[in-house]
N, CA, C and O atoms as CSV, one atom per row, in Angstrom:
chain,resi,resn,atom,element,x,y,z
A,1,MET,N,N,-31.438,13.815,25.189
A,1,MET,CA,C,-31.017,13.295,23.907
A,1,MET,C,C,-30.332,14.405,23.112
A,1,MET,O,O,-30.804,15.542,23.104
A,2,LEU,N,N,-29.242,14.090,22.456
A,2,LEU,CA,C,-28.478,15.065,21.687
A,2,LEU,C,C,-29.056,15.180,20.284
A,2,LEU,O,O,-29.077,14.202,19.538
A,3,SER,N,N,-29.526,16.371,19.922
A,3,SER,CA,C,-30.157,16.530,18.620
A,3,SER,C,C,-29.316,17.377,17.675
A,3,SER,O,O,-29.707,17.582,16.526
A,4,GLN,N,N,-28.176,17.871,18.130
A,4,GLN,CA,C,-27.327,18.695,17.276
A,4,GLN,C,C,-26.159,17.863,16.776
A,4,GLN,O,O,-25.650,16.993,17.483
A,5,SER,N,N,-25.736,18.148,15.525
A,5,SER,CA,C,-24.560,17.451,15.008
A,5,SER,C,C,-23.310,18.176,15.485
A,5,SER,O,O,-23.321,19.394,15.665
A,6,VAL,N,N,-22.259,17.442,15.683
A,6,VAL,CA,C,-21.003,17.998,16.169
A,6,VAL,C,C,-20.025,18.063,15.013
A,6,VAL,O,O,-19.818,17.065,14.322
A,7,ASN,N,N,-19.419,19.226,14.790
A,7,ASN,CA,C,-18.430,19.397,13.729
A,7,ASN,C,C,-17.050,19.163,14.314
A,7,ASN,O,O,-16.615,19.910,15.189
A,8,ILE,N,N,-16.355,18.134,13.842
A,8,ILE,CA,C,-15.018,17.831,14.364
A,8,ILE,C,C,-13.921,18.252,13.400
A,8,ILE,O,O,-12.768,17.853,13.567
A,9,GLY,N,N,-14.260,19.050,12.394
A,9,GLY,CA,C,-13.252,19.575,11.478
A,9,GLY,C,C,-13.021,18.731,10.244
A,9,GLY,O,O,-12.208,19.101,9.396
A,10,ILE,N,N,-13.708,17.608,10.116
A,10,ILE,CA,C,-13.555,16.753,8.937
A,10,ILE,C,C,-14.802,16.944,8.082
A,10,ILE,O,O,-15.916,16.740,8.564
A,11,PRO,N,N,-14.630,17.333,6.817
A,11,PRO,CA,C,-15.815,17.516,5.983
A,11,PRO,C,C,-16.588,16.216,5.816
A,11,PRO,O,O,-16.011,15.129,5.767
A,12,SER,N,N,-17.891,16.351,5.730
A,12,SER,CA,C,-18.693,15.135,5.579
A,12,SER,C,C,-18.443,14.537,4.203
A,12,SER,O,O,-18.357,15.263,3.213
A,13,PRO,N,N,-18.327,13.226,4.138
A,13,PRO,CA,C,-18.055,12.586,2.846
A,13,PRO,C,C,-19.281,12.644,1.954
A,13,PRO,O,O,-20.240,11.899,2.154
A,14,LYS,N,N,-19.247,13.506,0.996
A,14,LYS,CA,C,-20.355,13.637,0.060
A,14,LYS,C,C,-20.307,12.478,-0.925
A,14,LYS,O,O,-19.688,11.471,-0.583
A,15,PRO,N,N,-20.882,12.520,-2.077
A,15,PRO,CA,C,-21.185,11.323,-2.861
A,15,PRO,C,C,-20.046,10.325,-3.053
A,15,PRO,O,O,-20.299,9.125,-3.159
A,16,TYR,N,N,-18.793,10.795,-3.101
A,16,TYR,CA,C,-17.686,9.865,-3.375
A,16,TYR,C,C,-16.786,9.641,-2.170
A,16,TYR,O,O,-15.728,9.028,-2.304
A,17,GLY,N,N,-17.175,10.118,-1.011
A,17,GLY,CA,C,-16.365,9.909,0.187
A,17,GLY,C,C,-15.213,10.883,0.275
A,17,GLY,O,O,-15.241,11.954,-0.333
A,18,LEU,N,N,-14.206,10.509,1.029
A,18,LEU,CA,C,-13.034,11.354,1.216
A,18,LEU,C,C,-11.948,10.992,0.213
A,18,LEU,O,O,-11.969,9.911,-0.374
A,19,CYS,N,N,-11.007,11.897,0.022
A,19,CYS,CA,C,-9.886,11.713,-0.903
A,19,CYS,C,C,-9.074,10.477,-0.502
A,19,CYS,O,O,-8.862,10.234,0.686
A,20,LEU,N,N,-8.629,9.712,-1.471
A,20,LEU,CA,C,-7.869,8.481,-1.219
A,20,LEU,C,C,-6.378,8.711,-1.066
A,20,LEU,O,O,-5.631,7.756,-0.852
A,21,PHE,N,N,-5.922,9.957,-1.170
A,21,PHE,CA,C,-4.490,10.256,-1.127
A,21,PHE,C,C,-3.911,9.982,0.249
A,21,PHE,O,O,-4.490,10.361,1.267
A,22,LEU,N,N,-2.757,9.315,0.269
A,22,LEU,CA,C,-1.982,9.139,1.498
A,22,LEU,C,C,-0.638,9.813,1.301
A,22,LEU,O,O,0.046,9.554,0.311
A,23,GLY,N,N,-0.255,10.670,2.227
A,23,GLY,CA,C,1.012,11.382,2.125
A,23,GLY,C,C,2.191,10.485,2.435
A,23,GLY,O,O,2.002,9.312,2.758
A,24,PRO,N,N,3.416,11.013,2.345
A,24,PRO,CA,C,4.613,10.206,2.576
A,24,PRO,C,C,4.688,9.624,3.983
A,24,PRO,O,O,5.294,8.571,4.181
A,25,GLY,N,N,4.082,10.292,4.959
A,25,GLY,CA,C,4.083,9.774,6.323
A,25,GLY,C,C,2.814,9.009,6.649
A,25,GLY,O,O,2.585,8.663,7.808
A,26,GLY,N,N,1.981,8.737,5.643
A,26,GLY,CA,C,0.742,8.012,5.853
A,26,GLY,C,C,-0.421,8.900,6.248
A,26,GLY,O,O,-1.496,8.398,6.573
A,27,GLU,N,N,-0.223,10.228,6.225
A,27,GLU,CA,C,-1.303,11.119,6.622
A,27,GLU,C,C,-2.388,11.150,5.556
A,27,GLU,O,O,-2.097,11.100,4.361
A,28,ARG,N,N,-3.622,11.231,5.990
A,28,ARG,CA,C,-4.789,11.179,5.123
A,28,ARG,C,C,-5.185,12.574,4.682
A,28,ARG,O,O,-4.984,13.537,5.422
A,29,CYS,N,N,-5.736,12.696,3.504
A,29,CYS,CA,C,-6.328,13.943,3.018
A,29,CYS,C,C,-7.823,13.859,3.297
A,29,CYS,O,O,-8.467,12.878,2.923
A,30,PHE,N,N,-8.378,14.872,3.947
A,30,PHE,CA,C,-9.783,14.844,4.329
A,30,PHE,C,C,-10.662,15.703,3.427
A,30,PHE,O,O,-11.785,16.037,3.805
A,31,ASN,N,N,-10.178,16.063,2.251
A,31,ASN,CA,C,-10.998,16.803,1.297
A,31,ASN,C,C,-11.985,15.856,0.626
A,31,ASN,O,O,-11.696,14.668,0.481
A,32,PRO,N,N,-13.139,16.358,0.218
A,32,PRO,CA,C,-14.099,15.489,-0.470
A,32,PRO,C,C,-13.570,15.036,-1.826
A,32,PRO,O,O,-12.924,15.805,-2.538
A,33,ALA,N,N,-13.842,13.805,-2.171
A,33,ALA,CA,C,-13.327,13.209,-3.409
A,33,ALA,C,C,-14.239,13.515,-4.588
A,33,ALA,O,O,-15.428,13.793,-4.430
A,34,ARG,N,N,-13.643,13.455,-5.771
A,34,ARG,CA,C,-14.399,13.552,-7.018
A,34,ARG,C,C,-14.699,12.135,-7.500
A,34,ARG,O,O,-14.530,11.178,-6.745
A,35,GLU,N,N,-15.140,11.994,-8.739
A,35,GLU,CA,C,-15.478,10.674,-9.286
A,35,GLU,C,C,-14.292,9.724,-9.308
A,35,GLU,O,O,-14.474,8.517,-9.153
A,36,ASP,N,N,-13.054,10.250,-9.502
A,36,ASP,CA,C,-11.874,9.390,-9.582
A,36,ASP,C,C,-11.351,8.970,-8.216
A,36,ASP,O,O,-10.384,8.212,-8.141
A,37,GLY,N,N,-11.970,9.446,-7.127
A,37,GLY,CA,C,-11.563,9.049,-5.784
A,37,GLY,C,C,-10.611,10.011,-5.111
A,37,GLY,O,O,-10.322,9.857,-3.924
A,38,PHE,N,N,-10.111,11.006,-5.839
A,38,PHE,CA,C,-9.172,11.966,-5.283
A,38,PHE,C,C,-9.778,13.361,-5.309
A,38,PHE,O,O,-10.662,13.637,-6.120
A,39,CYS,N,N,-9.314,14.241,-4.433
A,39,CYS,CA,C,-9.800,15.620,-4.415
A,39,CYS,C,C,-9.150,16.397,-5.560
A,39,CYS,O,O,-8.289,15.877,-6.270
A,40,SER,N,N,-9.572,17.637,-5.726
A,40,SER,CA,C,-9.022,18.437,-6.821
A,40,SER,C,C,-7.539,18.738,-6.617
A,40,SER,O,O,-6.829,18.999,-7.588
A,41,GLU,N,N,-7.059,18.707,-5.379
A,41,GLU,CA,C,-5.640,18.966,-5.110
A,41,GLU,C,C,-4.755,17.771,-5.477
A,41,GLU,O,O,-3.636,17.956,-5.956
A,42,HIS,N,N,-5.238,16.570,-5.259
A,42,HIS,CA,C,-4.420,15.376,-5.479
A,42,HIS,C,C,-4.834,14.560,-6.693
A,42,HIS,O,O,-4.315,13.463,-6.899
A,43,GLY,N,N,-5.746,15.065,-7.493
A,43,GLY,CA,C,-6.207,14.328,-8.665
A,43,GLY,C,C,-5.240,14.428,-9.824
A,43,GLY,O,O,-4.026,14.439,-9.618
A,44,GLU,N,N,-5.748,14.500,-11.021
A,44,GLU,CA,C,-4.940,14.505,-12.239
A,44,GLU,C,C,-3.909,15.631,-12.269
A,44,GLU,O,O,-2.784,15.424,-12.726
A,45,SER,N,N,-4.275,16.807,-11.792
A,45,SER,CA,C,-3.353,17.942,-11.861
A,45,SER,C,C,-2.447,18.026,-10.640
A,45,SER,O,O,-1.501,18.814,-10.629
A,46,GLY,N,N,-2.721,17.226,-9.610
A,46,GLY,CA,C,-1.920,17.280,-8.388
A,46,GLY,C,C,-0.761,16.297,-8.422
A,46,GLY,O,O,-0.207,16.004,-9.482
A,47,GLU,N,N,-0.406,15.795,-7.254
A,47,GLU,CA,C,0.711,14.859,-7.154
A,47,GLU,C,C,0.364,13.535,-7.817
A,47,GLU,O,O,-0.799,13.134,-7.869
A,48,VAL,N,N,1.375,12.875,-8.315
A,48,VAL,CA,C,1.186,11.575,-8.940
A,48,VAL,C,C,1.144,10.523,-7.844
A,48,VAL,O,O,2.037,10.462,-6.999
A,49,VAL,N,N,0.119,9.707,-7.860
A,49,VAL,CA,C,-0.021,8.628,-6.886
A,49,VAL,C,C,0.682,7.404,-7.456
A,49,VAL,O,O,0.337,6.936,-8.541
A,50,ILE,N,N,1.672,6.881,-6.725
A,50,ILE,CA,C,2.483,5.766,-7.213
A,50,ILE,C,C,1.986,4.468,-6.593
A,50,ILE,O,O,1.835,4.364,-5.375
A,51,ASP,N,N,1.735,3.491,-7.436
A,51,ASP,CA,C,1.334,2.180,-6.965
A,51,ASP,C,C,2.605,1.373,-6.709
A,51,ASP,O,O,3.354,1.079,-7.640
A,52,ALA,N,N,2.845,1.021,-5.459
A,52,ALA,CA,C,4.074,0.326,-5.084
A,52,ALA,C,C,3.886,-1.184,-5.009
A,52,ALA,O,O,4.732,-1.880,-4.448
A,53,SER,N,N,2.795,-1.702,-5.563
A,53,SER,CA,C,2.565,-3.143,-5.470
A,53,SER,C,C,3.629,-3.934,-6.235
A,53,SER,O,O,3.966,-5.049,-5.837
A,54,TRP,N,N,4.165,-3.373,-7.328
A,54,TRP,CA,C,5.211,-4.076,-8.083
A,54,TRP,C,C,6.459,-4.224,-7.231
A,54,TRP,O,O,7.155,-5.235,-7.330
A,55,PHE,N,N,6.755,-3.235,-6.393
A,55,PHE,CA,C,7.929,-3.306,-5.528
A,55,PHE,C,C,7.761,-4.402,-4.486
A,55,PHE,O,O,8.691,-5.167,-4.231
A,56,ARG,N,N,6.582,-4.479,-3.887
A,56,ARG,CA,C,6.329,-5.513,-2.879
A,56,ARG,C,C,6.373,-6.902,-3.494
A,56,ARG,O,O,6.907,-7.834,-2.893
A,57,ARG,N,N,5.820,-7.041,-4.675
A,57,ARG,CA,C,5.853,-8.354,-5.347
A,57,ARG,C,C,7.277,-8.744,-5.705
A,57,ARG,O,O,7.664,-9.902,-5.551
A,58,GLY,N,N,8.055,-7.787,-6.181
A,58,GLY,CA,C,9.451,-8.065,-6.526
A,58,GLY,C,C,10.264,-8.443,-5.301
A,58,GLY,O,O,11.068,-9.374,-5.350
A,59,ALA,N,N,10.060,-7.728,-4.203
A,59,ALA,CA,C,10.778,-8.041,-2.963
A,59,ALA,C,C,10.390,-9.422,-2.456
A,59,ALA,O,O,11.250,-10.174,-1.996
A,60,ALA,N,N,9.112,-9.768,-2.533
A,60,ALA,CA,C,8.666,-11.095,-2.096
A,60,ALA,C,C,9.269,-12.184,-2.979
A,60,ALA,O,O,9.657,-13.243,-2.485
A,61,LEU,N,N,9.346,-11.926,-4.278
A,61,LEU,CA,C,9.935,-12.905,-5.192
A,61,LEU,C,C,11.416,-13.110,-4.896
A,61,LEU,O,O,11.891,-14.245,-4.881
A,62,ILE,N,N,12.147,-12.033,-4.661
A,62,ILE,CA,C,13.576,-12.144,-4.335
A,62,ILE,C,C,13.773,-12.916,-3.043
A,62,ILE,O,O,14.653,-13.773,-2.966
A,63,LEU,N,N,12.962,-12.625,-2.016
A,63,LEU,CA,C,13.079,-13.357,-0.750
A,63,LEU,C,C,12.759,-14.838,-0.930
A,63,LEU,O,O,13.411,-15.689,-0.325
A,64,LEU,N,N,11.781,-15.148,-1.738
A,64,LEU,CA,C,11.438,-16.544,-2.003
A,64,LEU,C,C,12.582,-17.269,-2.702
A,64,LEU,O,O,12.907,-18.400,-2.340
A,65,VAL,N,N,13.194,-16.636,-3.696
A,65,VAL,CA,C,14.313,-17.251,-4.417
A,65,VAL,C,C,15.492,-17.476,-3.480
A,65,VAL,O,O,16.122,-18.533,-3.526
A,66,VAL,N,N,15.802,-16.494,-2.628
A,66,VAL,CA,C,16.914,-16.651,-1.677
A,66,VAL,C,C,16.619,-17.796,-0.717
A,66,VAL,O,O,17.500,-18.613,-0.451
A,67,PHE,N,N,15.403,-17.871,-0.194
A,67,PHE,CA,C,15.053,-18.943,0.730
A,67,PHE,C,C,15.166,-20.310,0.060
A,67,PHE,O,O,15.740,-21.241,0.626
A,68,LEU,N,N,14.615,-20.425,-1.147
A,68,LEU,CA,C,14.682,-21.708,-1.843
A,68,LEU,C,C,16.110,-22.075,-2.213
A,68,LEU,O,O,16.462,-23.255,-2.204
A,69,TRP,N,N,16.947,-21.083,-2.542
A,69,TRP,CA,C,18.347,-21.344,-2.851
A,69,TRP,C,C,19.069,-21.924,-1.643
A,69,TRP,O,O,19.850,-22.865,-1.783
A,70,VAL,N,N,18.816,-21.370,-0.451
A,70,VAL,CA,C,19.452,-21.867,0.771
A,70,VAL,C,C,19.001,-23.291,1.058
A,70,VAL,O,O,19.821,-24.134,1.421
A,71,VAL,N,N,17.725,-23.571,0.905
A,71,VAL,CA,C,17.205,-24.928,1.151
A,71,VAL,C,C,17.791,-25.906,0.138
A,71,VAL,O,O,18.201,-27.008,0.502
A,72,PHE,N,N,17.831,-25.508,-1.133
A,72,PHE,CA,C,18.355,-26.383,-2.174
A,72,PHE,C,C,19.855,-26.635,-1.981
A,72,PHE,O,O,20.322,-27.758,-2.172
A,73,ALA,N,N,20.609,-25.598,-1.605
A,73,ALA,CA,C,22.048,-25.766,-1.361
A,73,ALA,C,C,22.280,-26.718,-0.184
A,73,ALA,O,O,23.190,-27.546,-0.231
A,74,GLY,N,N,21.473,-26.608,0.861
A,74,GLY,CA,C,21.596,-27.528,2.000
A,74,GLY,C,C,21.288,-28.957,1.597
A,74,GLY,O,O,21.953,-29.893,2.042
A,75,PHE,N,N,20.272,-29.125,0.749
A,75,PHE,CA,C,19.933,-30.454,0.255
A,75,PHE,C,C,21.074,-31.037,-0.564
A,75,PHE,O,O,21.418,-32.207,-0.394
A,76,LEU,N,N,21.670,-30.239,-1.453
A,76,LEU,CA,C,22.788,-30.717,-2.269
A,76,LEU,C,C,23.997,-31.063,-1.398
A,76,LEU,O,O,24.698,-32.038,-1.670
A,77,ARG,N,N,24.242,-30.276,-0.362
A,77,ARG,CA,C,25.359,-30.553,0.548
A,77,ARG,C,C,25.140,-31.883,1.244
A,77,ARG,O,O,26.062,-32.694,1.322
A,78,GLU,N,N,23.945,-32.124,1.749
A,78,GLU,CA,C,23.632,-33.394,2.412
A,78,GLU,C,C,23.709,-34.569,1.452
A,78,GLU,O,O,24.182,-35.643,1.823
A,79,LEU,N,N,23.250,-34.377,0.222
A,79,LEU,CA,C,23.318,-35.422,-0.783
A,79,LEU,C,C,24.762,-35.760,-1.107
A,79,LEU,O,O,25.110,-36.933,-1.240
A,80,ALA,N,N,25.608,-34.740,-1.238
A,80,ALA,CA,C,27.029,-34.976,-1.511
A,80,ALA,C,C,27.698,-35.725,-0.365
A,80,ALA,O,O,28.505,-36.624,-0.603
A,81,ASP,N,N,27.372,-35.364,0.878
A,81,ASP,CA,C,27.935,-36.066,2.022
A,81,ASP,C,C,27.456,-37.515,2.073
A,81,ASP,O,O,28.227,-38.402,2.438
A,82,TRP,N,N,26.229,-37.764,1.722
A,82,TRP,CA,C,25.666,-39.116,1.759
A,82,TRP,C,C,26.301,-40.002,0.670
A,82,TRP,O,O,26.505,-41.198,0.878
A,83,LEU,N,N,26.609,-39.404,-0.488
A,83,LEU,CA,C,27.192,-40.184,-1.590
A,83,LEU,C,C,28.676,-40.484,-1.381
A,83,LEU,O,O,29.205,-41.359,-2.065
A,84,ARG,N,N,29.354,-39.820,-0.493
A,84,ARG,CA,C,30.780,-40.094,-0.275
A,84,ARG,C,C,30.996,-41.385,0.457
A,84,ARG,O,O,32.138,-41.762,0.720
């Protein structure tokens, strides 16, 4: 039976777990987090964490409008052909 712990180079997540920061390539920060969820390097004094949810919502809204416009234009075209 193995009774020793193995250190794999990742600090153990103390009370708040690991830092929530994700780098530009999606790489994770393995420093221990503070109360705000980020380590001292990426917290208030570090890099600004940008929430991109507004961009995704805007892109989804634009795609929905384009799709509905195409469907509505096709419906109007068929209606015009039927009325002739």
